[in-house]
C-alpha positions, -999 to +999 in steps of 0.1 A: -152+135+327-134+127+366-100+105+366-096+076+362-084+070+396-119+065+406-122+046+438-136+012+432-167+013+437-185-008+462-222-022+451-237-012+485-225+023+483-244+030+449-282+035+445-306+021+419-330+049+402-349+031+378-351+046+344-329+069+321-310+085+351-284+099+331-301+134+333-288+133+372-256+134+362-243+174+373-207+179+351-199+211+388-209+186+415-185+159+402-158+185+396-161+196+435-158+161+443-129+157+427-116+184+437-113+169+480-095+137+469-056+145+473-040+151+443+000+149+451+017+117+437+024+108+470-011+101+477-018+087+442-027+052+456-047+069+484-069+080+452-078+047+451-097+050+488-091+021+508-080-002+485-040+005+481-033-031+468-062-023+440-040-007+417-011-041+413-042-060+401-063-037+386-028-025+362-016-060+353-051-067+343-053-038+317-014-051+303-031-088+301-058-071+281-041-049+258-012-079+247-049-101+235-065-072+220-035-067+200-032-099+183-068-096+168-064-059+150-047-070+114-017-054+103-014-047+141+020-056+155+017-081+184+047-064+204+067-026+206+047+003+216+026+020+203+034+061+187+010+081+207-019+072+229-043+089+257-052+089+292-087+102+289-099+107+327-061+110+335-065+118+377-026+129+383-013+100+362-016+064+376-027+045+346-001+060+324+025+059+349+021+024+357+008+015+322+003+035+294+038+046+295+054+006+292+031+005+260+032+042+244+062+062+232+044+096+246+009+098+263-016+126+260-036+133+291-069+150+294-084+154+328-105+181+341-097+190+379-068+211+371-052+204+406-044+169+393-029+180+360-005+205+379+007+170+392+015+160+352+034+192+347+057+191+373+063+144+371+093+131+360+069+111+333+065+149+318+103+159+324+110+126+302+091+134+273+063+100+278+036+128+292+031+149+262+001+176+261-019+181+286-056+188+285-074+207+314-109+199+299-140+174+296-144+141+276-175+159+272-156+191+252-124+175+244-116+178+202-091+150+193-065+167+168-043+145+164-040+110+154-039+083+184-032+044+177-044+041+214-070+057+234-074+045+270-106+058+287-105+042+332-132+053+356-146+087+340-171+075+323-204+079+345-198+112+343-210+114+309-244+111+293-254+092+273-255+117+248-219+132+258-204+095+260-219+084+222-203+120+206-170+121+232-166+083+207-179+091+180-145+123+175-119+092+190-131+071+161-125+094+135-088+104+156-076+071+155-045+057+135-056+024+111-046+004+132-060+022+163-078+010+192-106+025+221-104+005+253-130+016+278-124+000+311-153+006+341-174-005+365-207-020+359-243-023+374-256-050+396-290-034+398-308-066+400-337-055+375-305-044+349-309-010+347-281+019+354-274+030+387-267+066+406-240+074+433-252+109+448-209+107+458-195+119+427-226+126+405-218+097+388-241+070+367-224+030+361-238+017+334-251-016+324-234-038+296-257-039+280-260-003+281-229+004+270-227-020+240-256+004+227-242+032+228-208+015+215-228+002+185-243+036+176-216+051+182-203+032+155-179+011+169-171-026+172-162-049+202-136-069+189-131-084+228-144-079+260-133-091+295-141-087+334-109-080+349-101-107+375-078-110+409-104-086+433-109-103+468-146-114+465-144-107+502-146-061+494-176-067+473-167-049+450-187-037+417-172-055+386-156-043+363-156-047+324-130-037+295-137-039+262-114-030+228-132-012+202-127-003+168-148+015+136-171+001+122-161-011+084 
C-alpha cells in the first residue's frame, strides 16, 4: 500500500513504541495521507518532500544494486532488459521512469491511490507501451496473474501489517519466473531498543533489519544480497535505506 515516491523520512519525525505495533496501521488513514500529496507528473519530485536532490542519488543506487544482484542468479544474463517487471507502490511512476524503464521492456504498476494511477494512465510511458497493466489496488489485495522477471517494491510496505507483508511475498514468490528476482527497498528503524517504529503522520511502520529478514524467511525467500544505500549527506539525518534482493528457497 502507498507510493514508492514516499518521502525520505527523518528519524526525529518517527515515534518509537515498544512491542509489536503493526496493529496500529490504518489503511484508510494511509490513503488519506497520500491523497493529500500532489499527483501531477510535473510535481513528481515534490513528492519527495524537501529533498528533490534525493531521487538522483537514490535511483543510481538502485541501478548499481541490481547490476550486482544479476551476477548472483544462475542462468540470468548479466546484461540486457528483463521482459516484464512490476513496480509495486508505483506512485506516479518516479521509479519506473527513472530506473525500471531502463531495465525492463514492460513494467506493470501496482498503486492504491487512484489519482496517482491516473497520472500513469496519461503518461508518455503508458503511451509508449513501457508501462503495461496498471492495478489500482493495495499490495495487501494484489494477486499477480502473470509471471514477472523483476518485482520491485519500494517505500510502501510500512503500510502493511507483518502478516499482510508475509502473504504478499508468498504470492509474489509464486509469480516469479525461473530466474526472477524480488527486491525490497525500504527505510530501517533506528530505535535504540531495536524495535519497529510507528509514524502516525501516514500510519506506517518502519521495520528493523531483523524484522525484515524474519518476514522474508517466513515467506520462503532467501536474501541473496542486501546493501545500505550510500551517498546521502549526513547532515540531513535521514533514516537508513536498505535494499534486499530475494529468491525463492529451494
